[in-house]
C-alpha angles and dihedrals in degrees: 000000000000123000126178128200091176115108090195123080111270094231096049109031120162099167126060106290134198128188123176126206106175147169123208129261100025119179118253117239136129121333105325100028091064090035086084111020065099075075118194117000083197141180089200116115095029107131120236094230122119117284123264115235121224135184140131126038130346101204100166133046106286137183124205104215131209089233091065096041137153100058125196118205106206099173138023109297126209128199103203124227114282090015124118123214110196125192121205121224114275096025118141119204118190123193136206111216090298138110137243109221113200114200091154126031132309115196115183109171115171127174135232088263098041118030123184121243129203111182145151117264084225107062099223132103089262098045096122140001098249134218121324126193109215127221093265128124111255096016110148147150121222117190133182125172089355132152124203121183148153095035129141088217114001097192121027131167137147138200093354114193098200125104097205135079104295096184124030121172126174128178091359137142126219114186143160095013125139091223127002096197132017104172127174122206117300115223092226128058087215094066108115144187123197130194120178127175091355132146125217111189136163093004120138093219142007105193133181118193125171101342134097104251132183126197116187132174090351138137129224116185143153107023147090109262124019115189119346121178115192127212107291108142099212100041128087136192115212121197119186131172095349133142125222125188142159095013130131097222120010118176110010135156142038130333099006116157111199123185136171095353135138125229120185138157096008127135091232119007103189128008106199113214133153114337099352120154127194122187135165095359132143111225111179141150096011127133089240121013101192121007112196109208095165130011093205113137091006114152136162088270101053102078110024145126093029132132106233109176145146096011117140085240114014089195126011115192116202098174138076095234122088121256128215120215109156130160096033126130116237098179086244130099102201120074092215090056090050090050089057090062093054127083108212141108092319090063102027127033117235096032125111125248125263108222107203102163133144094043135181119251096182099099124082127235104283117236118225110279090232095058117028118163113276118232106246121248093002108092126016128188121184154223104023091208105040125179102186111003145004119224117214117196115201130190115259093246093057117120125191100350112187119212123195127184110204128186125220093269090060094253116148105232103174134013122186138158134219132181099210142313123048124343127190121216111198111221098161112134093017119135113268116253146087118311133180116231111203118191119187127186132171090273109029148019121221126189128185135169120235128191107218111205 
């Protein structure tokens, strides 16, 4: 099954593109394994009957059924307080440039076979005005196997009075939006958002402002700004076991707690502001690994036990105060070599000093993420200069291998899965050039370059 979220032609793309070719029930591990435990963001199962038109006020409990799908929202739509709008699996809701305001409850639970799609009728990043949570006690959005795309702001709420989780999304995909979240200050420090096993791709911004937010086991790739938390003293953003790549700014702002996450090929991986903590992360092959904008609340325990290697600047200090970053691994064994990777007083007058000792010498020199060594005789991909297809040969014990074809801008062009044996990746009609083929199994990751002619 082949699904495309790319509005540009596949053979002549100039904007970030994303095409998904998926099987169901994929395992969840690292960037692409959890990319589609989201499973199939599918058009399958959508009936061919005429669309059902919606607008106005939903004042009683209502279910949007698969039988009446697809739906077209032609005017602003309101879910009244204490009212539940439920969406059946497989339903597609398309929006004119209007907004869905939720003052009650929106429950959109798809399945691995039949996800739910909310999208703009115009397939641009400003196609519709997204979902807004109103200032109403108990207002919330609950999403499972959901896809939201082509919105100016996908999730919007302001001055929420509730003390519960106002947005919960699991196994969901958010792509090709201008902004995923634009959230003004909640009036309660107990207001929460929760994203688990989600993928954020080809969005200009993912922003958090004034709301406790948790990201777990999720992927953010191909965009401008990743997660930015802005100056609200009682709110925290928690990031655990996530992967970030090909972004300009990834984790920036105040009170961000980052653990066990991977950052690679970003312009700036982590921008350390007031109260940020980073532990157990892998930060490699970025322009800047850790940018220190303010040293306020820095202690020996705030940035520690990370692998920070092969960045143009492993740490870049922009402040006159000193910064403590001990017990990290820099993939170097000599303190003078580590010092050369850090921008501080020793390279620029007026800056503070980054104190990185003691440091861990237990990690090896990290190979470039684009070209790690390939385990011999395990995975083969040929030919190196294909014209119509690439053949991938997998060992017989392989389960749920994920294959991604990525162009030189970092755009994911094709994703497919294969259990074992030989898989064929159709590249006929694709634009000539160099592409990276990444193949991930439960035990290894292989990457090779191919010149498509």
